[in-house]
N, C-alpha and C positions, 0 to 999 in steps of 0.2 A: 503494500500499500504506499502511496506516494502523496505529496502535498503540492499541489499548484496553485499559482495566482494570475491574475489578470483583473483588468478594470477596464470600464468605459467602453463596454463591446458597443453598445448604440446600436443594437439590432434595429433595422429598419428605420433609422434616421435618415431621411432621403435630402439631404441636403449636400451639395458639392463641396463646400467648403469641410465637411467631415470626410466622406469618402474619397474625395478628390486629394486631400492631405495624404491620405493613407495608401495612396496610389490604385485605387479602382476607377473604373469607368462608369461605376453606379452602384445603387444600393443594395441591389440583387447580388452584383458580383462581390460586394463585400461580406454580405450576410453570409453567402455561400464559403467564402474562404476563410472566415473566422470560424464557422462551424465544423470545417475540414480541419484546420489547425488544432481546434480543441480535441476532436475525435481522433486525430492522431497522435495526441499525448497523453489525455485524461481517460484513465481506465474506470470501469464500472465501481471498483472498491476504493477509487482515490477520493482525497479530500480536494476539493476544488474551491478556493476562496474567490468569489467574485467582488472586487471592490467597489462597487457602486455603478449606476448607470447600465444596466443590464439591456433594457430596451426602450425604444422611443416612439410616439405617437399613441393612438387611440385606437388601433385594429387589435383590440383586445383578444380576438380568437387566434389571430397570427402570432401574437406574443407568446400565448399559452403553448401553442404548437412549436414555436422554435426552443421556448425555454424547457418545454418539457422534454424536448428530443436530447438535451444536453447530457452528457456522461458524467458519472461521478455523483460523490455525495456535496451537493452544493450548499456552501456557507454564505450567504449573501450579506453583504455590508451595504446598508442603504444610503444611496446617492443622491443627488439633487434631481435627478430625472426620475427617480423611483416614487410615483406618486402613490397615494393611498389605494387607488383603483387597481394599479399594477400590483402593490403590495399584497392584495386581496387575491389575486390570481396567484401570485408565487406561493403563498401559504397554503393552496390546495395542491400545490404540485408535489407529489412524492419524492421526485430528486432534490428537493431543497428541504434541507434538514434543519437550516436555522437562518434567522433574520434578524441582525442586529445594526445598530449603528456605530458601533465599534467593539472589538474585541481584542484580548491580549493573548498573545500563544507564548510559549518558551521553547526555544531551540538551545538545547544545551543548558548553559548559565545564562543566556542571553533571553531578556523580555522584549516582545516585539507586540507593539500596538499597530493592529490592522484599523486603516479608515479610509474613508472615499476623499476626505480632504488631507492635505499634508498638515503634520502637526510638529509643533517643535517639543521635543520629547526630553532633551538635555543640553547642557552646553559642555565646551570641551574642556573644561578648566581643571576638573579633579581626575576622574576615572574613565577614560573613554572607551575602556575595554568593558565597563561595567554599564554603559550608557542603554537606556531604553531605546530600541530602534522603531523607527515607523515605517511600513509599508503602507503606501497609499495610491489614490488613482488621482482622477479630476484635472490634472495637468496635462492637456493635449500638448504634449512636446516629444520629441524623439529621444531626449535623454534620460536616462535611469536616473542619474544621481548628478550632483553638482558641489563645487567646494563649498557653498555656502550653507548646506543642508547635509553635512556628513553623516547624520543617522539618519536619512531617509532614504527610501528606493521607491520610485515612480513606477508603477505596473499598467499606466495606460497602454492601451492597445498601439498607439502610436509610438512608443519607447520600445515595445516588444514585437515591433512587425507584426502585431495581431496573432502572437501564439502565446500560450500559457508559458509561465516559467515555473521550472522545478523547486521548491525550497531549498534544497542545499545548494543549488548553482546561485540563487539569489542570495542567500545567507553569505556564502564564499566572497562574492563580489562586493556586498555591502561592506561586509568587515575588512577587506582589504582597501576599500575607497576609505572606508573611517580611520583606518591606520595612517593611509597617505596623507589625508588632509590633516590629522592630528600632527604628525611629524613635519610638516611644513610651516606650521604656525609654532611649534614646540620643539626647535632643534636640540635645547638643552636637556630636555627631559627625557628621562628612561621610563619607559612604561612597557609592561608587558602584556602583549595583547594575545587573545586566545581566539 
């Protein structure tokens, strides 16, 4: 059993600024490619954390059809486009095992807050090796990380080429990035990173 993350799928969001930025010629091509990418990665017993903005629009039959076809045990973090009407649909689907506005997981000794919006979880002054990390969505950019937010990882479709990311890969990249950012700003200090 594995754990995967992805956010801002925006199924059926028929606006060129979204599907065009993602490199697609239309919304149906985007929908199909995201579904294909998910089905190629996530297995039925895997935990799949979707960090908000799962679907868009008011064609609730289509939304239910697409979301119910997703593999894995889906843990949904509510995003700004996850309306009450959509949440009512999601609550009925057997593949959605929980719906929260944020949640915390542990990976080894590291605590990770999952949220739709990026969160400030720590500063770099004391123990960067023990800082609470943040996995988030909402930021529709191609970068997963930046130096100003060394404790955060963006799992938007744009940042991950519309493919779910495996938890182990994400954590490895985030911890290396965290260490590199800390070392750039604290050249004199010695800290053991895990």
